[in-house]
C-alpha positions as CSV (number, residue, x, y, z in Angstrom):
1,M,-91.0,-92.4,83.7
2,S,-87.3,-93.3,85.2
3,D,-86.9,-94.0,88.5
4,A,-83.6,-92.2,88.8
5,N,-84.8,-88.7,88.7
6,R,-83.7,-86.5,91.5
7,V,-85.9,-85.3,94.4
8,L,-86.6,-81.8,94.6
9,W,-86.1,-80.8,98.3
10,S,-87.9,-77.5,99.2
11,E,-88.5,-76.0,102.7
12,G,-91.1,-77.4,105.1
13,L,-91.2,-81.1,103.0
14,F,-92.2,-83.8,105.4
15,L,-89.7,-86.4,105.0
16,R,-90.3,-89.9,104.2
17,T,-88.2,-92.8,103.5
18,Q,-89.3,-92.6,100.3
19,H,-86.9,-89.7,99.5
20,F,-83.9,-91.0,100.8
21,Q,-84.1,-94.0,98.6
22,Q,-85.0,-91.9,95.6
23,Q,-81.9,-89.8,96.3
24,D,-79.7,-93.0,96.4
25,R,-81.2,-94.1,93.1
26,F,-80.3,-90.9,91.8
27,F,-76.8,-90.9,93.1
28,E,-76.2,-94.7,91.7
29,A,-77.5,-93.6,88.2
30,T,-75.3,-90.8,88.0
31,V,-72.2,-92.9,88.7
32,R,-73.5,-95.8,86.7
33,G,-74.0,-93.5,83.9
34,A,-70.5,-91.5,84.2
35,L,-68.9,-94.6,84.3
36,Q,-70.2,-96.6,81.4
37,A,-70.0,-93.1,79.4
38,G,-66.1,-93.1,80.0
39,Q,-63.8,-95.8,79.0
40,L,-64.5,-99.1,77.7
41,H,-64.6,-101.9,80.4
42,T,-64.9,-100.1,83.7
43,F,-65.5,-103.2,85.5
44,G,-63.8,-106.3,86.5
45,F,-61.9,-107.1,89.6
46,Q,-59.0,-104.9,90.7
47,Q,-58.1,-108.4,93.5
48,L,-59.5,-111.7,93.1
49,V,-58.5,-114.4,95.8
50,L,-60.1,-117.8,96.0
51,D,-60.1,-120.6,98.6
52,Q,-57.9,-123.1,98.0
53,A,-59.1,-126.0,100.3
54,M,-62.3,-125.5,98.8
55,L,-61.6,-125.3,95.2
56,D,-59.6,-128.9,95.9
57,A,-63.0,-130.0,97.4
58,G,-64.5,-128.8,94.2
59,Q,-66.3,-125.6,95.2
60,V,-65.2,-122.1,94.1
61,S,-65.4,-119.8,97.2
62,I,-64.1,-116.5,97.5
63,L,-62.1,-115.2,100.4
64,S,-61.8,-111.7,99.0
65,A,-62.3,-109.2,96.1
66,R,-62.7,-106.2,95.3
67,G,-63.8,-104.2,91.9
68,I,-66.4,-102.9,90.0
69,F,-69.4,-105.0,88.1
70,P,-70.3,-104.1,84.7
71,D,-73.6,-101.5,86.1
72,G,-71.3,-99.3,87.9
73,T,-71.3,-101.1,91.5
74,P,-68.5,-101.7,93.5
75,F,-67.7,-104.6,95.4
76,S,-65.8,-105.2,98.5
77,I,-65.9,-108.8,99.8
78,P,-66.1,-109.4,102.9
79,D,-65.9,-105.4,103.9
80,L,-69.4,-104.1,102.0
81,M,-70.7,-107.4,101.0
82,D,-70.3,-111.2,102.2
83,A,-69.1,-113.7,100.3
84,P,-71.1,-115.3,98.1
85,R,-72.5,-118.9,98.6
86,P,-69.7,-121.7,97.5
87,L,-70.4,-123.0,94.5
88,P,-70.1,-126.6,94.0
89,V,-68.0,-127.6,90.7
90,T,-69.0,-131.1,89.0
91,A,-68.8,-133.1,86.1
92,D,-72.3,-131.3,85.3
93,T,-71.2,-127.9,85.6
94,G,-68.9,-128.4,82.3
95,A,-66.2,-125.4,80.8
96,G,-67.1,-122.1,80.9
97,P,-66.2,-119.2,83.4
98,V,-67.5,-118.7,86.7
99,L,-69.4,-115.2,87.3
100,V,-69.5,-112.8,90.3
101,A,-72.9,-111.7,89.8
102,L,-75.9,-110.0,91.9
103,P,-79.6,-109.9,91.0
104,L,-80.9,-107.2,89.3
105,E,-82.9,-104.1,90.7
106,P,-86.2,-104.3,89.3
107,A,-88.0,-101.4,88.0
108,G,-90.7,-100.3,90.5
109,G,-90.5,-103.6,92.4
110,V,-89.0,-104.7,95.5
111,G,-84.7,-104.5,95.9
112,F,-83.9,-105.4,99.8
113,D,-84.5,-108.0,102.2
114,P,-84.6,-106.9,105.6
115,A,-82.5,-107.6,108.4
116,H,-85.4,-109.5,110.2
117,A,-86.2,-111.9,107.3
118,A,-84.6,-114.6,105.3
119,S,-82.8,-113.9,102.4
120,T,-85.6,-114.1,99.1
121,G,-82.8,-113.6,96.7
122,A,-83.5,-109.8,96.5
123,R,-79.8,-107.4,95.2
124,Y,-79.6,-105.9,98.6
125,H,-80.2,-107.6,102.5
126,G,-80.5,-105.8,105.4
127,R,-78.2,-105.7,108.7
128,I,-77.8,-104.1,111.8
129,V,-75.2,-102.5,112.5
130,S,-74.0,-99.6,115.1
131,V,-72.9,-96.4,113.6
132,R,-71.4,-93.1,115.3
133,D,-72.1,-89.7,114.6
134,A,-69.7,-88.0,112.2
135,V,-70.4,-84.6,113.8
136,Q,-67.9,-83.7,116.5
137,G,-69.9,-83.5,120.0
138,G,-72.7,-85.1,118.5
139,S,-74.7,-87.8,119.8
140,D,-73.5,-91.3,120.7
141,P,-73.7,-94.9,117.9
142,E,-77.1,-95.5,116.8
143,E,-78.0,-99.0,115.6
144,I,-79.5,-98.8,111.8
145,E,-80.1,-101.1,109.1
146,I,-78.2,-101.0,106.5
147,A,-78.3,-102.4,102.8
148,R,-75.6,-105.2,101.4
149,P,-75.2,-106.2,98.3
150,Q,-76.2,-110.1,97.9
151,A,-73.5,-111.6,95.3
152,L,-73.9,-114.6,93.5
153,L,-71.6,-117.2,91.8
154,L,-72.9,-118.3,88.8
155,A,-71.9,-121.0,86.0
């Protein structure tokens, strides 16, 4: 059974966190499926800026980047995710590409590290931010926890 099915919303439903998480999984799977069913190679960089000073010091470091991962996940560094840790390049690294990657979302597993916890290498890490109410005349901004993807540089 897939974990990307739609939530059955009904009157009187007692809302749980899992309802919203499941709805996110459904939307993400829908977008991912649409992107993968379209043209081939619908992923890659739209923009990439590396830190030249770090390159001169023997490390690959991203200042900013924007694009789409092969699984359909959009990325925008530093807007929607933090830059990955710099990757040291040594004589032992060898020739080959440097990849920007996201940890996989384990089916039925944990994909999020909360903001108050140290990173365990999950796909997302929480961050507390102040968010405004989008309704005119609505309430004051509230602090909520959002999930930011945790990219990695791999050689």
